[in-house]
C-alpha positions in Angstrom: 0.1 0.1 0.2 1.5 3.4 -1.1 0.8 6.8 0.4 0.5 9.8 -1.8 2.5 12.6 -0.5 1.6 16.3 -0.8 -2.2 15.5 -1.1 -3.3 15.6 2.5 -5.3 18.3 4.1 -2.1 20.1 5.3 -0.6 20.0 1.8 -4.0 21.3 0.4 -4.3 24.1 2.8 -0.6 25.2 2.9 -0.7 27.3 -0.3 -3.8 29.1 1.0 -2.2 29.8 4.4 0.9 31.0 2.4 -1.2 33.3 0.2 -3.1 34.7 3.2 0.3 35.6 4.8 1.5 37.2 1.6 -1.8 39.3 1.4 -1.3 40.3 5.1 2.3 41.3 4.4 1.4 43.3 1.4 -1.5 45.1 3.0 0.6 45.8 6.2 3.5 47.1 4.2 1.3 49.3 2.0 -0.4 50.7 5.1 2.9 51.5 6.7 4.0 53.2 3.7 1.0 55.4 3.7 1.7 56.2 7.4 5.3 57.1 6.5 4.0 59.5 3.9 1.4 61.1 6.2 4.1 61.4 8.9 6.4 63.2 6.4 3.4 65.5 5.4 2.8 66.2 9.2 6.4 67.4 9.6 6.2 69.7 6.6 2.8 71.4 7.2 2.1 74.0 9.8 1.7 77.9 10.4 5.2 78.1 9.1 5.5 75.5 6.2 9.0 73.8 6.0 10.7 72.5 2.9 11.7 68.8 2.7 15.4 69.8 2.9 14.7 71.7 6.1 13.0 68.8 7.8 15.9 66.5 6.9 18.4 68.9 8.1 16.4 69.3 11.5 16.3 65.4 11.7 20.0 65.2 11.1 20.9 68.0 13.4 22.1 70.4 10.9 19.3 72.8 10.9 18.8 76.2 12.6 17.7 76.0 16.2 14.3 77.5 15.4 13.6 75.0 12.7 14.9 72.1 14.9 12.5 73.2 17.6 9.5 73.2 15.2 10.2 69.8 14.0 11.4 68.1 17.2 9.3 69.7 19.8 6.0 70.7 18.1 5.5 68.4 15.1 7.2 65.2 15.6 5.6 64.3 19.0 2.1 65.0 17.6 2.9 62.9 14.5 4.2 60.0 16.4 1.3 60.3 18.8 -1.0 59.8 15.9 0.8 56.6 14.9 1.0 55.1 18.3 -2.7 55.9 19.1 -3.9 54.6 15.8 -2.0 51.4 16.0 -3.1 50.6 19.4 -6.8 51.3 18.6 -6.6 49.3 15.4 -5.0 46.2 17.1 -7.3 46.5 20.1 -10.4 46.6 17.7 -9.1 43.6 15.9 -8.7 41.6 19.0 -12.4 42.5 20.2 -14.0 41.7 16.9 -11.9 38.4 16.4 -12.4 37.0 19.9 -16.0 37.9 20.3 -16.7 37.0 16.5 -18.7 40.2 16.1 -17.8 42.9 13.6 -19.4 45.6 15.8 -17.3 44.8 18.9 -14.8 47.4 19.8 -13.7 49.4 22.9 -16.2 52.1 21.9 -19.2 49.7 21.9 -18.1 47.7 25.1 -17.9 50.7 27.2 -14.1 50.8 27.7 -13.7 54.1 25.8 -16.7 55.8 27.7 -15.2 54.5 31.1 -11.9 55.9 30.1 -13.4 59.3 29.3 -15.2 59.4 32.6 -12.1 58.7 34.4 -10.1 61.2 32.3 -12.5 64.1 32.9 -12.7 63.4 36.6 -8.9 63.4 36.6 -8.6 66.7 34.7 -11.2 68.4 36.6 -10.9 66.9 40.2 -7.1 66.3 40.2 -5.6 68.7 37.6 -4.0 65.7 35.9 -2.2 66.1 32.7 0.5 64.6 30.6 1.8 61.2 31.8 -0.1 61.3 35.0 -3.4 61.6 33.2 -2.2 58.8 30.9 -1.5 56.5 33.7 -4.8 57.5 35.5 -6.8 56.7 32.4 -5.0 53.5 31.6 -5.7 52.1 35.2 -9.4 53.3 35.2 -9.9 51.5 32.0 -8.5 48.3 33.1 -10.7 48.4 36.3 -13.7 49.3 34.2 -13.1 46.4 32.0 -12.8 44.0 34.9 -16.1 45.4 36.2 -17.8 44.9 32.7 -16.4 41.3 32.6 -17.6 40.5 36.0 -21.1 41.7 35.2 -21.2 39.9 31.9 -19.8 36.7 33.3 -22.2 33.7 33.1 -20.4 30.4 32.6 -17.6 32.2 30.8 -17.6 35.3 28.6 -19.7 35.2 25.6 -19.9 37.9 22.8 -23.3 39.2 22.7 -23.7 39.2 26.6 -20.6 41.1 27.0 -21.5 43.6 24.3 -24.9 44.2 25.9 -23.4 44.7 29.3 -20.7 47.0 27.7 -23.5 49.1 26.0 -25.2 49.6 29.4 -22.0 50.5 31.2 -21.1 52.9 28.4 -24.4 54.7 29.0 -23.7 54.8 32.8 -20.1 56.1 32.2 -21.5 58.8 29.7 -24.0 60.0 32.2 -21.3 60.2 34.9 -19.2 62.3 32.5 -22.0 64.7 31.9 -22.6 65.1 35.7 -19.0 65.9 36.4 -19.0 68.4 33.5 -22.1 70.2 34.6 -20.9 70.7 38.1 -17.2 72.2 37.0 -16.2 75.7 36.4 -16.7 76.7 32.6 -13.0 77.5 32.2 -12.1 74.0 33.3 -14.9 72.3 31.2 -13.5 73.7 28.0 -10.1 72.0 28.8 -11.8 68.7 29.7 -14.0 68.8 26.8 -11.2 69.3 24.2 -9.6 66.1 25.7 -12.8 64.3 25.9 -13.5 64.4 22.1 -10.0 63.3 21.4 -7.1 65.5 20.6 -3.5 65.2 19.8 -2.8 68.9 20.3 -1.1 68.4 23.7 1.3 65.6 22.7 4.6 65.7 24.2 7.7 63.4 24.2 7.0 62.3 27.7 3.5 60.9 26.8 4.7 59.6 23.3 7.7 57.8 24.7 6.0 56.3 27.7 3.0 55.2 25.6 5.1 53.9 22.8 7.3 51.7 25.0 4.2 50.2 26.9 2.5 49.6 23.7 5.4 47.7 22.2 5.6 45.5 25.4 1.8 44.9 24.9 2.1 44.0 21.4 4.9 41.5 22.2 2.6 40.0 24.9 -0.1 39.8 22.3 2.3 38.0 19.9 2.9 35.4 22.6 -0.9 34.7 22.8 -1.2 34.4 19.0 -1.8 30.6 19.0 -4.6 31.0 21.4 -6.0 33.9 19.6 -6.2 31.9 16.3 -8.1 29.2 18.1 -10.6 31.6 19.4 -11.4 32.8 16.0 -13.0 29.3 15.6 -16.1 28.2 17.6 -15.4 27.4 21.2 -15.8 23.6 20.8 -13.3 23.3 18.0 -10.8 25.7 20.0 -11.2 23.4 23.0 -10.5 20.3 20.8 -7.2 22.0 19.7 -6.2 22.3 23.4 -7.0 25.9 23.9 -8.2 26.9 27.3 -11.0 29.0 25.9 -12.1 31.2 28.8 -8.7 31.7 30.3 -7.3 32.7 26.8 -10.2 34.8 26.0 -10.0 36.8 29.2 -6.2 37.2 28.9 -6.4 38.4 25.2 -9.3 40.7 26.0 -7.5 42.4 28.9 -4.4 42.8 26.5 -6.7 44.6 24.2 -8.1 46.7 26.8 -4.5 47.8 27.9 -3.8 48.9 24.2 -7.2 50.8 24.2 -6.3 52.4 27.4 -2.9 53.5 26.2 -4.6 55.2 23.2 -7.2 56.9 25.3 -4.7 58.1 27.9 -2.4 59.7 25.3 -5.1 61.5 23.3 -8.6 61.1 24.8 -11.3 59.1 23.4 -11.0 59.0 19.6 -14.1 57.2 18.4 -14.7 54.6 15.7 -11.1 53.9 14.8 -11.1 50.6 16.6 -14.4 49.7 14.8 -13.2 50.8 11.3 -9.6 49.6 11.1 -10.2 46.0 11.5 -13.0 45.9 9.0 -11.0 47.9 6.4 -7.9 45.5 7.0 -10.1 42.5 6.6 -11.5 43.8 3.3 -8.1 44.5 2.0 -6.6 41.2 3.2 -9.6 39.0 2.1 -11.8 36.5 3.8 -10.4 34.8 6.8 -9.1 35.8 10.2 -8.4 39.4 11.1 -4.7 40.4 11.0 -3.7 42.3 14.1 -0.6 43.7 12.4 -2.7 44.9 9.3 -5.3 46.3 11.6 -2.6 48.1 13.6 -1.1 49.7 10.4 -4.6 50.8 9.1 -5.6 52.2 12.4 -2.2 54.3 12.3 -2.9 55.5 8.8 -6.6 56.5 9.8 -5.5 58.6 12.9 -2.6 60.2 10.9 -4.8 61.1 8.1 -7.7 62.3 10.4 -5.3 64.6 12.4 -4.2 66.3 9.2 -7.6 66.8 8.1 -8.5 68.2 11.5 -5.5 70.6 11.5 -5.8 71.9 7.9 -9.2 71.2 6.3 -10.4 74.6 7.3 -7.6 77.2 7.3 -6.9 78.8 10.7 -9.7 76.7 12.5 -8.2 73.4 13.8 -10.5 70.7 15.1 -9.9 67.9 17.5 -9.1 64.6 15.7 -12.0 62.9 17.3 -14.5 65.2 15.6 -13.0 64.0 12.1 -13.2 60.3 13.1 -16.7 60.7 14.4 -17.9 62.4 11.3 -16.4 59.4 9.1 -17.2 56.7 11.7 -20.8 57.4 12.4 -21.9 56.9 8.8 -19.6 53.9 8.6 -21.3 52.3 11.6 -24.8 52.8 10.1 -23.6 51.2 6.8 -22.0 48.4 8.8 -25.4 47.8 10.7 -27.2 47.5 7.4 -24.6 45.0 6.2 -24.5 42.9 9.2 -25.6 39.3 8.7 -25.1 36.9 11.6 -25.5 33.9 9.4 -22.1 34.6 7.6 -18.6 34.4 9.0 -17.5 37.8 10.2 -21.2 39.0 10.2 -20.8 41.2 7.1 -22.5 40.5 3.8 
């Protein structure tokens, strides 16, 4: 009896896996190239526009002090913050949608963003927190809120729809709490808190960007260590368990990792809505059917926030907007479209 080689299931699916990896690599590299272009544009544009040669001289340390200050202290921290925040939101959204198997799952929908906003507003108005102190406060508050949401949603494990419903309710509570705090504060303090609340990169500093970036890299590395369990969770629970995945333990661990990523983003910039919802869906459509790529989603998220921040700064000459206003204007119609296209009977839930 002879056995044919290269005709088993593994041999048949191997080309499909390789093709999927190639698509992910192409999409991720393309999105990263877009981010690089947008990053360069962000360094060039401003009240005093710079030539490319001046930016290069500033980066290499050969520019005049004024030009170096503009590039290194004013523009580069903001441009880097857009990349870090967008990558964190894109990856967090990809994890939520993949683990919960729901295209509408994101930190925005699950109440994490609203909870972070409530903590941030309380920190700004009650404690006068700013910079790295505000980032740490918001990150810690987001994790605590996520744990509370998880405990309330727990019923023989964490399950997608139950977690989303509890998250929506908790989001409404956090939004009401934020409104209460704002109405009882001094008007001059409210304007500062509200600018942060709608999502703004205007106050980005090297301290915040550096700390957030280092923590984000560590969390991405931790997420990479959980890749096998994450791939298993993209299947149904029974199949994942049959493959040796400890479903509930891995689900909780991966979701907490995604919450930390979202908390880093919110702490650095305030709540920037809809990026965590849009980036994974755009990445999925570019990559093709199959599992959501966290790397591609992170790259797309970075591109979205970078582009939105440029639009917010320069779409109306002399009148800059918070970046959250732009993402909200784009994301709200996208969410409506996504709802009309949702189909629970299809993998991924989208027609």
